[in-house]
N, C-alpha and C positions, 0 to 999 in steps of 0.2 A: 504494500500500499504506499502511496506517495504521502510525504509529509505536508504537501501543500494544502490539501483539503482541510485537515484538522487545524493547521495554522490559520487558515483564512476564517474558519468557523470561530476560533478563539478571538481572532482580531475583531470580528463582528461584535463581540461582546466586550470589547475594550471600554474602559471608562476614562475618557480623555477630554473632560470639558475645558481644561486650561491650555494645553498645548495643541489640542485638536489633531493630534497625531496618534492614530490608532495603530497598534502593532500587536501581532500574534506570533507565537513561537511554538514549534513542535520539536521535541527531542525523541530519538529512537534509541532503545537499549539493545544489548546483544540478543536478547530473547524475542525481539521484534515488537515489544510493547512500545506504544507511542504516548507521550505525556505532553500536554499543552499548557500554555499560559497566555495571558494577555496583559497589557499594561493597565494599571489601576492608579489613577492620580487622586489627589485630595487637595483641600484648600491650602494646606501648608506646603504648597508646591515649592520644591521638587521632592517632597517626602513621599513619593509614590512608590510603586513597584513596577519594575520593568517586565515585559512579557517573558524574556529568557529566565529571569529569577523565578517567575511563577511557574514555568515549566519544570525547572530544576526542582523546585519545592514539591510539586506534584509527583515528580519521579522519586524523590527520596522518601516521600510519604508512602508511596506504594512499595517501598523496600528495595529499590534499585540504587546502584551506585556507579553505573558506567554509561556513558553516552557514546554511541557509534556514528550518529548522524544528527545534524541540526538544520532547521529551516526557520528563517526569520521573515515574516511578511508584513510590510508596512503599506499604509494607504498613501503612498507617495508615487510620483511619476517615475522616479529612479530608485533602484535598490539602495538600502541604507544598511550599514553594519551595526553590530551590537555596540553599545557604549563600552567604555574601558572597564567599568566594574563588571559588566556582564561577560566580557571577554574572559576576565580573571575567574569568575564563577564557572564559566564553562570549562576552563582549564583544570578546575579541580576534579572534574569528572570525565574529561575527554582528552584523548592523545592529540599532539600537534598535527597528525595526519588526518584527523577527523574531518570529513567533508561538512562544509557549511554552505547552504544555499541562501542567498539574499533575494527575495522576491518583492516585486512592486506591482502596482496596478498595471493593467494592460498586458500582463503576461511577461513582462521584462524580468530577467533574473540573471544573477551572476553566481558562479560557483567558486568557492576558494577553500581554504583549510583553516582550522583553528591556529595553527602555527604561523600562517601567513598573516592572520589578524592580530596575533599577539606573540611576536617573536621575543625570545628571552623571558618567557613567563616565569613568574615567581611560583615556586612549588614547595611542598612540605619538606623536600630534601635540603632546603636552605635553613630550616629551623633546627635548633639544637635538640638533642634527645631529652625527653623528660627526665628530671631528677627523681631518684628513688629514695 
């Protein structure tokens, strides 16, 4: 199953009264399960939640810990990438070679990888071991 349809359905439910930029995201896990999220803004803008963060939260809540594919769909004329924070969130659960599709209105899309979007990602390997 394509990630586009679930991401678009999530995007339709986005709550974006301040930015007026609706975004939906879908992530696929190794078992084929798909988890979606949409951006949710609030009056204390920019204290909302990004679509990618919502999809990751849904994935984790379902008991999964690995992403093998990502699609981000925005209601824009050109594809837009995830913000820096969401790139880092994706890097927590996906490898640098994980495919990322950026989709826009009118069927326009670009395909890239997480590593191309976030070269030199910070990871848990940089943290010291916990003290015992």
